[in-house]
N, C-alpha and C positions, 0 to 999 in steps of 0.2 A: 565545582561547577554548579551554577544556579540552574533551576528548572528550565528557564527559557534558553540558556546557553546550551544545556544538554539537549533540549529539543532541536535546536538549530544544528548542533553537531550530528545527531543521529539521522535527522532528515537529510542533511547533506550527504551522509553515508548512503542513504537509500537512493538518492539521486545519482550518486556515483555508480552504484550497482546497476541502475537502469541503463547505463552506457554499455553494459555487457550483453544486453539482449540481442539475440539474432535479429537482424533487420526485418522489418515487415511494413508493408503499406496498408495492411488490413488489421493491425492490432497495435495498441500502445506499448511503448517501452517503459516499464515500471520497475522500480526497485523497492524492496521492503526489508525492514529490520525489526526483530523482536528483542526488546531490552528488558531485563529483569529490574525489579525495584532497586536492586543494589547498584545499578548502572552498568552491568555487564551485558554485552550482546550475547544472546542465547541462540539466535537463529537469523539467517538472512536468505534472501532469494531474489530472483528477478524473473521477468516474463520469459517464457519459453526456455527456462533453464534446463529442465529434464524432459519436457514434452512440448510439442508445438502449440498446444492449447492451454498450457499451464500459465496461470497468472502469478505475479510476484508474491502476493499475500498467501496464496495457496501453497507455493513452494516453501516459503518460510514457515508457515504453520505446520506443514507436513513433517518438519524436522523436530517439532516439539509436541507432537500429538500425545495426549494423555498427561502432559505436565500441568501443574497448577499455575495458570497464567493470570490469576485474578489481580495480581499487583504489577503485571508486566504492561509495557506500552508497545504498540505496533506503530512503526513509522512507515509511511508509504508515500512515494513520490507523486501518486495520483489517488484521488478519492477511490475507495474500494467499490467495485462494481455492485450494483443492485440487481442487474439483469445481465444474462449472457446467453449466447446461443451455442457455444462450444461444449458446455458442460451443464449438468442440471442444477448445481448449487453455486450461487454467486458468492463472491468474496465477503460481502457484508454478512451473509448468513454464516459463513465459515468463522468469521471473527466472533460473532455473537456466541456461536456454539463452543468456541475455544475457551471462553471465560475471560478473555481480555476485556478490561473495563475502560481503556484509554487508547485513543488512536490519534496520531498527529499526521496531517497531510500537507502537501505543498499547494495543490490546486484541485478544484472540483472537475469531475469528468465532463468534458464538453460533449454535446450531443452528436458526435461523429458516427458512432456505431450503435449506441444505446442512449437513452435519455439521462443516465446518471441517477443521482439521488441517494447513493449509499451512505453518505455522511448524515443526512437528515434521518434516514431510516434507522441508523445506529443510535443517533441521539434520542430518538423517540423511544428507544428500548433501554435507556439508561446508560449508554456508553458515552463517555466524555470524548468529544471530537474537537480537536484544535486544528485550525488552519493557519499556516505560516505563509501568507501571500508574498512575503519578501523573497521566498525561494521558488515561487511559481515560475518565474521566467527561466530559471535554470532547468526545471523539470520539463517545461514546454519545449525548450530548445532541443532536448533529446528526441522529441516527437515531431520534428518538422516534416518528416516524410508523410506522416499521417495527417497532420494539420494542414499541410499545403496541397493535399490531393484534390 
């Protein structure tokens, strides 16, 4: 499987995970997958998986805390948050601290709750951020309750 095929596959998996999120009109439904350089999934998560304030990236990263993630890729159905009100550390900072050097997203965070900007923030810190806009519609569809409010 080529890099772009693998990226589409794993990002589609993240979008599917977002469908498991407990419904909310006050938070996005997001899925995240961490994949090793070997192509093996090593962690996954979705918003509100274990805690009503937990984000998908936070859930996935909590499963691989302390692991060497320098060659791993994090796939997220939505741009990692740069600001949040429910917890002190946003997902973009958690990703940077994890050692992950590559992030693939379907769409950028719309300014519904916070202004977004996590992808740009990560990129300015040397993280490769790839957006696959052809999957944005599928990721947005899961979030119609929030987007249509």
